[in-house]
C-alpha positions in Angstrom: 0.0 0.0 0.0 1.0 3.6 -0.5 0.5 6.7 1.5 -3.3 7.0 1.0 -5.5 4.5 2.8 -9.0 5.8 3.9 -12.7 5.9 2.9 -11.9 7.8 -0.2 -9.6 5.2 -1.6 -6.0 4.0 -1.4 -2.7 4.3 -3.2 -0.4 1.5 -4.2 3.3 1.7 -5.2 5.2 -0.9 -7.3 8.8 -2.0 -7.2 8.9 -1.9 -11.0 6.9 -0.4 -13.8 3.7 -2.5 -14.4 0.5 -2.6 -16.4 -2.8 -2.8 -14.6 -6.3 -3.8 -15.4 -9.4 -3.4 -13.2 -11.1 -6.7 -12.8 -14.2 -5.8 -10.8 -15.7 -4.1 -7.7 -18.5 -4.4 -5.2 -20.2 -1.8 -3.0 -18.5 1.2 -4.5 -18.1 3.4 -7.6 -14.9 4.2 -9.4 -15.3 7.1 -11.8 -13.9 6.5 -15.3 -11.1 9.0 -14.9 -9.8 7.2 -11.8 -9.6 3.7 -13.4 -6.3 2.3 -14.5 -5.7 2.3 -18.3 -4.3 -1.1 -19.2 -2.2 0.5 -22.0 -0.3 2.8 -19.7 2.7 1.7 -17.6 2.5 2.6 -13.8 5.0 2.9 -11.0 2.2 3.8 -8.6 -1.6 4.3 -8.7 -4.2 6.0 -6.7 -7.6 4.3 -6.5 -10.3 7.0 -5.7 -13.7 5.6 -4.9 -17.1 6.5 -3.7 -18.5 3.9 -1.3 -22.2 3.1 -2.0 -22.8 0.0 0.1 -23.9 0.1 3.7 -24.1 -3.7 3.9 -22.0 -6.4 2.3 -18.4 -6.5 1.2 -16.8 -3.4 -0.2 -13.9 -4.4 -2.5 -12.2 -4.1 -5.8 -10.1 -6.5 -7.8 -7.3 -5.7 -10.2 -4.5 -7.4 -12.1 -0.9 -6.4 -12.4 1.4 -7.5 -15.2 5.1 -7.2 -14.6 7.8 -6.7 -17.2 8.5 -10.5 -17.3 4.8 -11.0 -18.2 3.9 -12.5 -14.8 0.3 -11.6 -13.9 -0.8 -11.2 -10.3 -4.4 -10.6 -9.2 -5.2 -8.6 -6.1 -8.3 -7.8 -4.0 -8.5 -4.7 -1.9 -11.1 -5.0 0.9 -12.5 -2.0 2.8 -13.0 -2.3 6.6 -15.9 0.0 7.6 -14.8 0.1 11.2 -11.2 1.2 10.7 -12.0 3.0 7.4 -8.9 1.5 5.8 -8.2 -0.9 2.9 -6.3 -4.2 3.1 -4.7 -5.8 0.1 -4.8 -9.6 -0.6 -3.0 -11.5 -3.3 -5.6 -13.7 -4.9 -3.4 -15.0 -7.8 -4.2 -18.6 -8.6 -1.4 -21.0 -7.9 
């Protein structure tokens, strides 16, 4: 995780330049201008969200492709009590 981690979203920093693709979300809205463009290389990214759910899981999933073509999938889950996000690697073995 990066420096931002609150109800408005979170930031993420990468050790190398990657390509990203948004894979899905639940309980929130991500405006078009705040979605990653899979054709653009990123060293970091800020997810800015509007939370819409008052029940159920609030999360988003995204894929990251490294320079060696390795693809990893991640799920960010929002905790309504602490108002912070946690990141889980959900890449299939």
